[in-house]
KELO-319371 format. One line per 8 residues: number of its first residue (from 0); their letters; for each residue x, y, z of C-alpha. Coordinates in Angstrom, 2 decimals. Layout:
BEGIN
NUM> a> X,Y,Z; ...
end
This chain:
BEGIN
0> xxxxxxxx> -4.18,29.70,4.20; -2.89,31.58,0.86; -1.76,29.53,-2.19; 2.02,30.45,-3.59; 0.30,32.13,-6.29; -1.44,34.20,-3.83; 1.85,35.41,-2.15; 3.62,36.14,-5.64
8> xxxxxxxx> 5.14,39.66,-5.81; 5.84,40.77,-9.42; 9.52,40.61,-9.69; 10.73,39.04,-6.53; 12.79,36.21,-7.21; 14.64,33.38,-5.23; 16.85,32.19,-8.32; 20.11,30.78,-7.40
16> xxxxxxxx> 21.08,28.68,-10.47; 24.31,28.62,-11.77; 25.40,29.82,-15.26; 24.24,26.76,-17.81; 27.32,24.99,-18.63; 25.92,23.57,-22.05; 25.35,25.05,-25.36; 21.86,26.38,-25.52
24> xxxxxxxx> 19.38,25.60,-28.23; 16.56,27.36,-29.63; 13.36,25.49,-29.98; 11.92,24.95,-33.17; 9.46,27.16,-34.67; 6.16,26.17,-33.40; 7.06,24.82,-29.90; 7.75,28.08,-28.37
32> xxxxxxxx> 4.88,29.36,-25.74; 3.09,32.39,-26.92; 3.05,33.62,-23.05; 5.45,33.14,-20.24; 4.54,30.32,-17.91; 2.51,31.74,-15.06; 4.58,30.76,-12.05; 4.72,32.32,-8.87
40> xxxxxxxx> 7.25,35.23,-7.92; 8.82,34.23,-4.39; 11.81,34.82,-2.53; 13.21,31.45,-0.71; 12.06,32.72,2.52; 8.52,32.91,1.10; 8.96,29.25,-0.22; 10.49,27.84,2.89
48> xxxxxxxx> 7.74,29.33,4.99; 5.08,28.29,3.02; 6.04,24.40,3.10; 6.62,25.07,6.84; 3.29,26.04,7.12; 1.84,23.28,4.93; 3.87,20.50,7.03; 2.07,21.90,10.33
56> xxxxxxxx> -1.43,21.66,8.90; -0.50,17.84,8.30; -0.54,14.64,10.27; 2.31,11.88,9.85; 3.74,8.89,11.57; 6.17,11.08,13.53; 3.09,13.14,15.05; 1.44,10.33,16.76
64> xxxxxxxx> -0.55,6.94,16.19; -1.67,6.32,12.71; -3.40,3.06,12.87; -4.40,3.16,9.23; -5.82,-0.57,8.66; -4.14,-2.59,5.78; -1.84,-0.08,4.82; 0.93,-0.29,7.74
72> xxxxxxxx> 1.76,2.87,8.56; 4.58,2.28,10.63; 7.50,4.20,11.83; 10.57,4.65,9.16; 13.62,4.23,10.46; 16.08,6.94,9.45; 18.73,4.74,8.20; 16.49,3.97,5.44
80> xxxxxxxx> 16.86,7.28,4.31; 20.54,7.70,4.80; 21.12,4.63,2.65; 18.83,5.67,-0.25; 20.55,9.29,0.07; 24.03,8.01,-0.48; 25.38,9.98,-4.02; 26.52,6.80,-5.39
88> xxxxxxxx> 22.76,5.95,-5.82; 21.05,9.56,-6.09; 23.63,10.32,-8.89; 22.89,8.00,-11.17; 21.24,8.16,-14.21; 18.92,5.42,-16.09; 20.66,5.55,-19.42; 24.01,4.90,-17.88
96> xxxxxxxx> 26.11,2.45,-19.30; 25.41,-0.92,-17.30; 29.28,-0.99,-16.21; 28.97,2.08,-14.62; 26.01,1.29,-12.43; 27.06,-2.36,-10.95; 26.81,-0.88,-7.38; 23.09,-0.05,-7.72
104> xxxxxxxx> 22.37,-3.21,-9.97; 23.90,-5.25,-7.02; 21.75,-3.67,-4.64; 18.67,-4.41,-6.58; 19.57,-7.92,-7.39; 19.91,-8.64,-3.76; 16.57,-7.06,-2.81; 15.07,-9.13,-5.60
112> xxxxxxxx> 17.11,-12.33,-3.91; 15.94,-11.17,-0.53; 12.02,-10.77,-1.51; 11.92,-13.88,-3.21; 13.19,-15.63,-0.21; 10.58,-14.04,2.44; 7.74,-14.48,-0.11; 8.65,-18.25,-1.18
120> xxxxxxxx> 9.00,-17.37,-4.79; 11.48,-17.88,-7.52; 12.17,-14.27,-8.84; 10.74,-10.59,-8.52; 10.46,-7.78,-10.60; 10.90,-4.38,-8.84; 9.08,-2.50,-11.97; 5.75,-1.89,-10.75
128> xxxxxxxx> 5.43,1.74,-8.99; 3.03,0.99,-6.52; 0.63,-1.86,-5.19; -2.32,-1.60,-7.71; 0.54,-1.32,-10.47; 1.76,-4.85,-8.97; -1.57,-6.29,-9.09; -1.64,-5.20,-12.86
136> xxxxxxxx> 1.66,-7.26,-13.54; 0.45,-9.97,-11.73; -2.65,-10.74,-13.59; -1.00,-9.80,-16.77; 1.28,-12.74,-16.21; -1.54,-15.07,-15.60; -3.17,-13.87,-18.76; 0.09,-14.45,-20.66
144> xxxxxxxx> 0.18,-17.92,-19.14; -2.86,-18.80,-19.99; -2.81,-17.44,-23.73; 0.41,-19.04,-24.52; -0.96,-22.45,-23.43; -3.95,-21.58,-25.91; -6.55,-21.92,-22.88; -8.11,-18.27,-23.79
152> xxxxxxxx> -11.50,-19.29,-22.40; -10.17,-18.31,-18.99; -11.36,-14.83,-18.78; -12.89,-14.83,-15.17; -11.01,-13.88,-11.72; -12.54,-14.79,-8.40; -12.27,-12.18,-5.80; -13.48,-12.55,-2.22
160> xxxxxxxx> -15.88,-9.65,-1.09; -13.51,-9.01,1.71; -10.83,-7.97,-1.09; -9.25,-4.61,-1.77; -10.79,-2.65,-4.03; -8.25,-2.70,-6.37; -8.40,-6.16,-7.06; -11.70,-6.14,-8.81
168> xxxxxxxx> -10.58,-3.05,-10.60; -7.16,-4.84,-11.57; -8.82,-8.11,-13.23; -11.41,-5.37,-15.24; -8.10,-3.48,-16.66; -7.14,-6.74,-17.94; -10.08,-7.57,-19.66; -11.06,-10.20,-17.24
176> xxxxxxxx> -14.37,-10.21,-15.69; -14.90,-10.53,-11.86; -16.24,-13.39,-9.78; -17.35,-12.05,-6.41; -16.86,-14.55,-3.72; -18.91,-14.18,-0.35; -17.43,-14.88,2.80; -18.87,-16.89,5.07
184> xxxxxxxx> -19.89,-16.06,8.93; -16.51,-16.60,9.96; -15.12,-13.73,7.82; -13.38,-16.29,5.50; -13.90,-17.74,2.22; -17.10,-19.86,2.13; -15.41,-23.24,0.74; -18.54,-24.67,-0.97
192> xxxxxxxx> -19.18,-21.60,-2.84; -15.79,-21.45,-3.93; -16.01,-24.93,-5.14; -19.09,-23.91,-7.03; -17.58,-21.07,-9.13; -14.41,-22.43,-10.25; -14.34,-24.17,-13.67; -12.73,-23.96,-17.05
200> xxxxxxxx> -13.17,-20.36,-17.13; -11.23,-19.61,-14.18; -8.11,-17.71,-14.92; -7.06,-17.57,-11.00; -8.28,-16.28,-7.88; -6.82,-12.85,-6.13; -6.59,-13.38,-2.46; -5.29,-11.41,0.79
208> xxxxxxxx> -4.16,-13.65,3.51; -4.74,-12.89,6.37; -7.85,-10.97,5.06; -9.06,-7.17,5.47; -10.78,-8.33,8.80; -7.25,-9.61,10.12; -8.42,-13.42,9.89; -5.69,-15.80,8.39
216> xxxxxxxx> -7.81,-18.14,6.15; -7.51,-21.54,8.14; -8.28,-23.36,4.74; -5.40,-21.79,2.65; -4.09,-24.76,1.38; -7.36,-26.40,0.38; -8.44,-22.83,-1.53; -5.49,-22.89,-3.47
224> xxxxxxxx> -5.83,-26.63,-4.22; -9.21,-26.30,-5.55; -8.26,-23.24,-7.73; -5.05,-25.19,-9.34; -7.17,-28.39,-9.87; -9.37,-26.18,-11.88; -6.71,-25.36,-13.73; -6.44,-21.56,-12.22
232> xxxxxxxx> -3.62,-19.52,-10.83; -3.46,-17.96,-7.13; -2.69,-14.37,-6.84; -1.51,-13.08,-3.31; -2.24,-9.71,-2.45; 0.77,-8.52,-0.08; -1.07,-5.66,1.32; -1.12,-7.69,4.91
240> xxxxxxxx> 2.37,-9.13,4.63; 3.18,-7.21,7.92; 1.36,-9.92,9.69; 3.42,-12.89,8.60; 6.57,-11.70,7.01; 9.35,-14.41,8.19; 7.04,-16.40,9.61; 5.37,-18.12,6.67
248> xxxxxxxx> 5.59,-17.71,3.01; 2.84,-17.11,0.58; 4.81,-19.53,-2.03; 4.58,-22.34,0.53; 0.43,-21.62,0.93; 0.25,-22.49,-2.83; 0.49,-18.84,-4.25; 1.89,-18.79,-8.01
256> xxxxxxxx> 2.44,-14.80,-8.08; 2.37,-11.95,-5.30; 3.08,-8.35,-5.07; 4.52,-6.76,-2.27; 4.05,-3.02,-0.93; 7.41,-2.11,-0.49; 6.34,1.23,1.17; 4.20,-0.66,3.75
264> xxxxxxxx> 5.48,-3.92,5.05; 9.17,-2.99,4.69; 8.93,0.51,5.75; 9.16,3.43,3.39; 7.17,6.40,3.72; 3.79,6.20,1.83; 1.49,8.91,3.06; 0.34,11.47,0.72
272> xxxxxxxx> 0.22,8.82,-2.33; 3.89,7.88,-2.56; 6.57,7.09,-3.22; 5.60,3.56,-3.97; 7.04,0.00,-5.14; 4.64,-2.96,-5.83; 7.47,-5.56,-6.52; 5.93,-8.95,-8.03
280> xxxxxxxx> 7.27,-12.18,-7.12; 6.17,-15.44,-9.33; 7.14,-19.02,-9.53; 9.53,-20.50,-12.24; 7.18,-21.04,-14.68; 6.08,-17.62,-14.97; 9.40,-16.12,-14.95; 9.52,-15.66,-18.57
288> xxxxxxxx> 6.47,-13.34,-18.71; 7.95,-10.81,-16.04; 8.11,-7.39,-17.47; 11.80,-6.79,-18.60; 14.29,-6.21,-18.28; 15.41,-8.41,-15.39; 18.82,-8.00,-13.22; 20.61,-11.19,-13.78
296> xxxxxxxx> 24.15,-12.37,-12.47; 27.22,-13.71,-14.64; 29.94,-14.51,-12.55; 30.60,-11.07,-10.73; 28.98,-9.14,-13.24; 25.28,-7.66,-13.18; 23.57,-7.15,-16.19; 19.79,-6.69,-17.85
304> xxxxxxxx> 18.32,-9.53,-19.57; 14.81,-9.27,-21.15; 12.68,-12.38,-22.41; 11.43,-12.46,-25.50; 8.14,-13.71,-23.95; 7.95,-11.11,-21.58; 4.36,-9.22,-21.60; 6.32,-5.78,-21.99
312> xxxxxxxx> 7.28,-2.88,-19.67; 5.19,-1.41,-17.27; 7.68,1.78,-16.79; 10.02,3.64,-19.10; 13.23,2.24,-16.82; 13.24,-0.69,-14.19; 11.32,1.18,-11.17; 11.38,3.25,-8.13
320> xxxxxxxx> 15.09,2.49,-7.38; 15.66,4.26,-4.04; 12.41,3.15,-2.65; 13.71,-0.59,-3.27; 17.03,0.40,-1.37; 14.83,1.66,1.80; 13.21,-1.44,1.59; 16.59,-3.46,1.42
328> xxxxxxxx> 18.08,-1.27,4.05; 15.07,-2.42,6.50; 15.40,-5.74,5.78; 19.12,-5.97,6.20; 18.80,-4.08,9.55; 16.11,-6.60,10.88; 17.87,-10.01,9.28; 16.43,-13.67,9.08
336> xxxxxxxx> 15.91,-13.34,12.75; 14.24,-10.07,13.19; 11.83,-10.31,10.16; 9.60,-12.73,12.22; 9.86,-10.63,15.51; 8.56,-8.00,13.21; 5.67,-9.52,12.52; 4.66,-11.37,15.90
344> xxxxxxxx> 5.28,-8.17,17.41; 2.60,-6.67,14.89; 0.02,-9.29,15.90; 0.84,-9.20,19.47; 0.13,-5.41,19.31; -3.00,-5.59,17.60; -4.51,-8.40,19.85; -3.73,-6.28,22.86
352> xxxxxxxx> -5.44,-3.39,21.50; -8.11,-5.52,20.55; -8.39,-6.85,23.91; -8.50,-3.50,25.76; -11.34,-2.00,23.30; -13.50,-5.23,23.44; -14.50,-3.33,26.91; -16.93,-1.13,24.91
360> xxxxxxxx> -16.57,-1.70,20.85; -18.04,-4.69,19.43; -15.45,-6.32,17.44; -16.22,-8.58,14.40; -13.84,-11.30,15.15; -13.80,-12.44,19.04; -11.14,-14.61,18.89; -7.36,-14.12,18.07
368> xxxxxxxx> -6.73,-11.63,15.08; -3.65,-10.88,12.85; -2.10,-7.40,12.43; -5.56,-5.91,12.56; -9.20,-6.07,13.33; -12.33,-4.37,12.49; -14.85,-2.68,14.78; -18.46,-2.43,13.88
376> xxxxxxxx> -20.17,0.81,15.12; -23.54,-0.72,13.42; -25.29,-1.17,17.03; -24.31,2.51,18.10; -25.46,4.03,14.81; -29.00,2.42,14.84; -29.21,2.90,18.79; -27.49,6.35,19.30
384> xxxxxxxx> -27.03,8.02,16.11; -23.53,7.82,16.72; -21.88,6.35,13.29; -18.32,5.46,12.51; -17.33,8.60,10.87; -18.45,10.41,14.35; -16.21,8.38,16.12; -13.38,8.36,13.60
392> xxxxxxxx> -13.30,12.21,13.84; -13.37,12.59,17.39; -10.10,10.80,17.33; -8.42,13.60,15.44; -8.87,15.98,18.50; -6.74,13.68,20.30; -3.42,13.44,18.72; -3.84,10.65,16.44
400> xxxxxxxx> -5.10,9.47,12.86; -8.21,8.16,12.67; -8.48,4.24,11.33; -9.79,3.13,7.89; -13.55,3.96,7.84; -16.10,1.73,6.23; -13.90,-0.79,5.33; -14.07,-3.99,4.48
408> xxxxxxxx> -17.60,-3.60,3.12; -18.56,-6.82,4.74; -19.02,-5.08,7.97; -21.40,-2.02,8.78; -20.06,0.99,10.09; -16.49,-0.61,10.22; -13.52,1.08,11.48; -10.36,-0.95,10.83
416> xxxxxxxx> -7.40,-0.62,13.07; -3.82,-1.91,12.67; -1.15,-0.55,15.43; 1.99,-2.33,13.96; 4.60,-3.15,15.70; 6.54,0.22,16.02; 4.04,1.27,18.84; 5.13,0.57,22.24
424> xxxxxxxx> 2.70,-0.79,25.18; 2.72,2.81,26.72; 1.29,4.25,23.24; -1.54,1.16,22.77; -2.64,1.94,26.56; -2.93,5.76,26.25; -4.99,5.14,22.63; -7.24,2.51,24.35
432> xxxxxxxx> -7.98,4.94,27.14; -8.86,7.60,24.70; -11.04,5.65,22.65; -12.84,4.33,25.40; -13.49,7.97,27.07; -14.53,9.17,23.74; -17.10,5.80,23.41; -18.48,6.61,26.51
440> xxxxxxxx> -18.66,10.56,25.93; -20.04,9.92,22.44; -22.87,7.41,24.12; -23.73,10.25,26.63; -24.08,12.93,24.50; -24.70,11.90,20.69; -25.17,15.24,19.41; -22.13,16.59,20.73
448> xxxxxxxx> -20.26,13.47,18.61; -21.27,14.93,15.44; -19.59,17.99,15.91; -15.88,16.92,15.67; -13.34,17.57,15.32; -13.05,20.79,16.90; -9.39,21.71,17.07; -8.05,20.60,13.80
456> xxxxxxxx> -6.83,23.39,11.17; -9.97,21.89,8.97; -13.12,21.24,10.87; -15.86,18.93,9.66; -16.93,19.47,6.05; -20.02,18.85,4.46; -19.20,15.45,3.27; -22.75,15.28,0.91
464> xxxxxxxx> -22.40,18.37,-0.72; -18.20,17.47,-1.29; -19.29,14.45,-2.81; -22.02,15.85,-4.91; -20.30,19.03,-6.02; -16.75,18.58,-5.87; -14.43,21.77,-6.28; -11.50,20.32,-7.81
472> xxx> -9.86,23.29,-9.35; -8.95,26.84,-7.48; -10.50,29.74,-8.66
end
């Protein structure tokens, strides 16, 4: 497929801009370009067809089953888009006077209130632009808290080996060192090893619950108690909140801070890297450190207020406001009674599909799972030469996206499957039938399994060559 630059025809134009209605100013000397920008010259028809062609080469949640584990790639109700597209919201500028944006501030304040109630926190900040950005904010809260108390020796963050890769990266970015905590044979935290690593240098723990194996930490209250008694704080990675939202609250489990992926749990499109929102909630003793400004209400008026003890800003303005509006529309549509059903159906779907697939596949957790489960292809790789990546590639030829591969790292040849609550039983049965058929075919003919995908736009690349000699620039 040709790039727009390759389709460019000199002199062709699709300009439909109206005449400039403000005074034109010349750039100061020294700031002008020496040569015109190298932009493609195309008609509107060329551009429209190009992006339609690109769309046909991709796979999204509207195309079929998308079981990306821990990422909650689920159907996004169109009402979310309608709400976020209202001109009263899209026509705003972040530097408008506060009294002219009261409707937007009320909506964001309402989102703050609802998210705090759902998570068991006392206050939220909607400023972080993504989940990892939220993690960064959360650990900066921890760091500021310890520094304000003069407890500067607390520089270590405990991170389980089943954690998302962003957790240790975030701790390092905050200038803290990571203490890796091994899991027990059941996939949960080894309590004795936790007790052995906490101490006066513990800043906190970063924990996902349910964890990346789809297992709920049965000792969660004891875990947070141990960390608190050692003087540390407890951080909740909200990537897997889709399993428990409306049913139980991280704040009630003993967590002091949480980030939410609004673009996962609360149904905002996030394929391809965005848009995102990593809202962060915290208990009252951390509120004064939140990135400012916060939206507060005085009587019937909403206003921005920043705490002098805030650790500073994470973005130039308040956050990805339209993404927050999508999440607010989703929460209000489900309501207090609907959110628990959302989570319960996610868990039900995962356990149903897990049960069906256990006819062939070895699944790490043989008991009940939460919203996701992990398949291990280690035995098949050793005995038949069929690795996790071979199975994943075969799914692409059958109208569905592959699950997360090779994660979590504690399961060899892992495939992590999350069906989400928006899939019906018919879809799950069809998926199970296809998975089982492809498994049987792969075991009968391992060499053929290595040739998938056969029917996608791009076939199977040489991944070793791509990793060693990546071509990241078009020539």
